[in-house]
Each structure stands twice: as structure tokens, then as C-alpha cells.
NUDREN-703176 format. One record per residue (C-alpha): x, y, z. Coordinates in Angstrom, 3 decimals. Example, Ala and Ser with C-alpha at 12.3 -4.5 7.8 and 13.67 -1.06 7.14 Angstrom:
east:12.300	north:-4.500	up:7.800
east:13.670	north:-1.060	up:7.140
***
This chain:
east:-28.634	north:-5.635	up:11.697
east:-25.922	north:-3.835	up:9.375
east:-22.424	north:-3.134	up:10.868
east:-20.901	north:-1.178	up:8.281
east:-18.674	north:1.323	up:9.023
east:-19.337	north:3.524	up:6.220
east:-21.396	north:2.858	up:2.829
east:-19.961	north:0.599	up:-0.014
east:-18.327	north:1.357	up:-2.716
east:-21.046	north:0.951	up:-5.095
east:-19.673	north:2.313	up:-8.598
east:-16.224	north:0.555	up:-7.931
east:-18.227	north:-2.693	up:-7.672
east:-20.184	north:-2.157	up:-10.330
east:-17.381	north:-1.428	up:-12.386
east:-15.730	north:-4.969	up:-11.356
east:-18.108	north:-6.531	up:-12.435
east:-19.094	north:-4.097	up:-16.387
east:-15.236	north:-5.379	up:-16.460
east:-15.035	north:-9.091	up:-15.387
east:-12.432	north:-7.981	up:-12.848
east:-12.418	north:-10.409	up:-9.655
east:-12.054	north:-9.424	up:-6.153
east:-9.145	north:-11.811	up:-6.422
east:-7.169	north:-9.840	up:-9.186
east:-7.593	north:-6.633	up:-7.597
east:-6.366	north:-9.180	up:-4.887
east:-3.462	north:-9.710	up:-6.326
east:-3.025	north:-6.311	up:-7.173
east:-3.241	north:-5.394	up:-3.751
east:-0.916	north:-7.570	up:-2.106
east:-4.052	north:-8.114	up:0.155
east:-6.527	north:-11.567	up:0.745
east:-9.689	north:-11.001	up:-1.788
east:-11.760	north:-11.405	up:1.816
east:-10.325	north:-8.069	up:2.777
east:-10.674	north:-6.179	up:-0.769
east:-14.547	north:-7.750	up:-0.502
east:-14.654	north:-6.171	up:3.052
east:-13.563	north:-2.917	up:1.867
east:-15.405	north:-2.625	up:-1.272
east:-18.606	north:-3.708	up:1.059
east:-17.984	north:-1.216	up:4.058
east:-17.444	north:-3.447	up:6.101
east:-13.551	north:-3.153	up:6.161
east:-11.602	north:-0.095	up:6.035
east:-11.606	north:2.561	up:3.100
east:-8.972	north:1.794	up:0.963
east:-5.865	north:3.982	up:0.543
east:-5.080	north:6.417	up:-1.457
east:-1.943	north:3.961	up:-2.646
east:-4.481	north:1.641	up:-3.053
east:-6.920	north:3.467	up:-5.851
east:-3.786	north:5.123	up:-7.756
east:-3.180	north:1.654	up:-8.131
east:-7.000	north:0.596	up:-8.885
east:-6.661	north:3.598	up:-10.921
east:-3.397	north:3.551	up:-13.124
east:-3.333	north:-0.822	up:-13.445
east:-7.517	north:-1.122	up:-13.728
east:-8.778	north:1.870	up:-14.874
east:-11.240	north:2.356	up:-12.047
east:-11.775	north:6.204	up:-11.953
east:-10.055	north:8.240	up:-8.898
east:-13.134	north:10.109	up:-8.006
east:-15.234	north:6.249	up:-7.535
east:-13.037	north:5.804	up:-4.344
east:-13.949	north:9.216	up:-3.274
east:-18.522	north:9.849	up:-4.013
east:-19.741	north:7.473	up:-1.382
east:-18.487	north:9.572	up:2.039
east:-19.097	north:13.116	up:0.751
east:-22.739	north:14.369	up:2.032
east:-24.503	north:14.675	up:-1.024
east:-24.924	north:19.208	up:0.498
east:-20.927	north:19.635	up:0.333
east:-20.816	north:17.801	up:-3.438
east:-19.845	north:20.032	up:-6.097
east:-19.636	north:20.464	up:-9.892
east:-15.649	north:20.980	up:-11.092
east:-15.697	north:22.430	up:-14.375
***
């Protein structure tokens, strides 16, 4: 039984793995517990706030678009040129 609140942040999870950034590192940056970060990333917790997204972008290099892509329906996505 899947009790997710929303889709997981797959691109952010992949980015963290590719750059060898642990949940513990993100948790320290955002002053949270690693378990909270895991829940947010996997769709079981709340979304990241804009402030959290900005911190992860500036400090860890996570592309800001990765925070918004999972929840936007495909029919509403547009290419920005």
C-alpha cells in the first residue's frame, strides 16, 4: 500500500547520489533530521519550501527546476526558451 503524499523527487535523489551527497549532509544544511529529508525526497513528507530549495541550489548545486518538475502535470509543462 502506497501512502505517498506526492511523487518522489527522483531527479534530486539522483543528483545527490551522483554527487555523493548524503541525506545527513542535506539535513545538516537545512537543520533537519536525515529521516525528514528522506521522507521529503520520497514523497511521504511535505514538499521542500522555497527557502530550502534555494539553500540546496546555492550550497549543493541542485538545479532549482528539479524542485518543481515532479508536481507539474505533463500537459502543463512548457519549454522555456
